[in-house]
C-alpha positions as CSV (number, residue, x, y, z in Angstrom):
1,G,104.2,110.4,80.7
2,N,103.9,108.6,83.9
3,E,100.3,107.9,84.2
4,V,96.9,107.0,82.7
5,V,93.9,108.3,82.0
6,A,90.6,105.4,83.5
7,S,86.6,106.2,83.3
8,G,84.0,104.6,84.7
9,K,80.8,105.1,86.9
10,W,83.2,106.1,89.5
11,G,84.3,109.3,87.4
12,T,87.4,110.1,84.8
13,R,90.7,109.6,86.9
14,F,94.4,110.4,86.3
15,L,96.1,107.6,88.0
16,A,100.0,107.3,88.4
17,P,101.5,103.5,88.0
18,G,100.9,101.8,91.5
19,M,98.9,104.6,92.7
20,P,95.4,103.2,93.6
21,A,91.9,104.8,92.9
22,S,91.3,105.6,96.4
23,A,94.6,108.1,96.1
24,S,94.0,109.5,92.6
25,E,93.2,112.7,91.7
26,V,89.2,112.4,90.0
27,F,88.1,114.6,87.1
28,F,84.3,114.7,86.3
29,E,83.6,112.7,89.2
30,D,79.9,113.1,89.4
31,H,79.8,114.0,85.6
32,H,79.5,111.4,82.4
33,D,81.6,108.3,81.6
34,M,84.2,109.2,79.7
35,N,84.2,107.2,76.2
36,G,86.9,108.5,73.8
37,I,90.7,109.3,76.2
38,D,94.0,110.3,74.4
39,Y,96.9,112.4,74.6
40,S,98.2,114.8,72.4
41,P,101.5,113.4,70.1
42,D,103.6,116.1,72.2
43,G,102.0,115.3,75.3
44,R,100.5,118.9,75.9
45,L,96.5,118.2,75.7
46,I,94.0,116.0,76.7
47,A,90.8,115.1,74.4
48,L,88.2,113.5,76.3
49,G,85.0,112.9,75.2
50,G,81.9,111.0,76.6
51,S,78.5,110.7,77.2
52,H,78.1,113.9,77.3
53,W,78.3,114.9,73.8
54,I,81.2,117.6,74.5
55,I,85.2,117.3,73.6
56,H,86.9,118.4,76.4
57,L,90.5,119.8,75.8
58,L,92.5,119.8,78.7
59,E,96.2,121.3,79.4
60,S,97.5,117.9,80.7
61,K,99.7,119.1,83.3
62,T,96.9,121.1,85.5
63,R,94.1,119.5,84.2
64,E,92.6,122.8,83.1
65,I,90.1,122.8,80.7
66,I,91.3,124.8,78.1
67,G,88.8,124.2,75.2
68,E,85.4,122.4,74.4
69,L,84.3,120.7,71.1
70,R,80.3,120.5,70.7
71,G,79.0,119.3,67.3
72,H,78.0,115.8,68.2
73,R,74.2,114.8,68.6
74,R,75.0,111.7,70.6
75,P,77.3,110.1,73.0
76,V,81.4,111.3,71.8
77,L,82.8,107.4,71.0
78,A,86.3,107.8,70.1
79,V,88.6,110.6,69.8
80,R,92.0,110.4,68.4
81,F,94.6,113.1,67.7
82,S,96.2,113.0,64.5
83,P,99.8,112.3,64.1
84,D,101.6,115.6,63.8
85,G,99.2,117.1,66.7
86,E,96.9,119.4,64.5
87,R,93.5,117.8,63.9
88,L,91.4,115.6,65.8
89,V,89.0,113.1,65.0
90,S,85.5,112.3,67.2
91,T,83.2,109.7,66.2
92,S,79.6,109.1,68.1
93,G,76.8,106.8,66.5
94,G,73.5,105.9,67.0
95,K,71.2,108.7,65.4
96,D,74.0,111.2,65.3
97,G,76.6,109.0,63.2
98,K,78.7,111.3,62.5
99,M,82.8,111.6,62.2
100,R,84.5,114.9,62.6
101,L,87.5,116.5,62.4
102,W,88.7,119.5,64.2
103,D,90.8,122.4,64.2
104,V,93.3,121.8,67.6
105,A,94.4,125.4,67.2
106,T,90.9,127.4,66.5
107,Q,89.1,124.2,68.1
108,R,86.6,124.6,65.4
109,E,84.9,122.1,63.0
110,I,86.5,121.5,59.9
111,L,84.0,118.4,58.4
112,A,82.0,115.9,59.2
113,Y,81.3,112.7,57.4
114,N,78.4,110.4,58.0
115,V,79.2,107.5,59.1
116,G,76.2,105.7,60.1
117,T,74.7,103.9,62.7
118,W,76.6,100.5,62.2
119,Y,80.3,102.1,64.2
120,N,81.0,101.1,67.7
121,G,83.7,103.6,68.6
122,E,87.4,102.6,67.2
123,I,89.5,104.5,65.2
124,E,92.7,105.2,63.8
125,W,94.7,107.6,61.9
126,S,97.6,106.1,59.5
127,P,101.0,107.1,60.8
128,D,101.0,109.7,57.3
129,G,98.1,111.6,59.3
130,N,96.8,111.1,55.6
131,S,93.7,108.5,56.2
132,L,91.9,107.2,58.8
133,V,90.3,103.6,59.9
134,M,87.4,102.3,61.6
135,I,86.0,99.2,62.8
136,G,82.3,98.3,63.4
137,G,80.8,94.7,63.9
138,E,82.7,92.9,60.8
139,T,82.9,96.2,58.8
140,L,86.3,97.9,58.4
141,Q,86.6,101.2,56.6
142,Q,89.1,103.9,55.8
143,W,88.8,107.5,54.8
144,R,91.6,109.6,52.7
145,V,91.9,113.0,54.9
146,P,92.3,115.8,52.7
147,S,95.1,118.1,53.5
148,F,93.9,121.5,54.9
149,E,94.7,123.0,51.8
150,V,91.4,121.2,50.3
151,I,88.7,121.3,53.1
152,G,90.0,125.2,54.8
153,G,87.3,126.7,52.3
154,T,85.4,124.3,53.0
155,A,81.9,125.8,55.3
156,A,81.7,124.0,58.7
157,K,78.5,121.6,59.1
């Protein structure tokens, strides 16, 4: 689209190109820093994760919160929609040290992977949506993401 989502101590803002920050729309003004921000591939949803340990799903046109994904026990460092938009991956470091996979339609956690405390927040899907890669310091790790048929019967943790 024609906007940028930015976050800092001043809150999370939606900015149009050339718009001064003072004229931008503010979201979560006096709340928490957002560390992870991503648009769904179709542009319909925005995922925001941050220091409050919750991932907010917003309808991008109205900014209405349509869901809250809860499960992390430390700040959310990154969120990324899968290339097909059906899944969302989120990560947190520190004592939580989890990478969590979510079903966007049901807003339920599918799986949680223990990635440890080395992780610094960078994560990306492969173009085909079958694997994830993470980087932390000098460490690069890649995981194959199971299909929904394989993990659909697994109990959420």
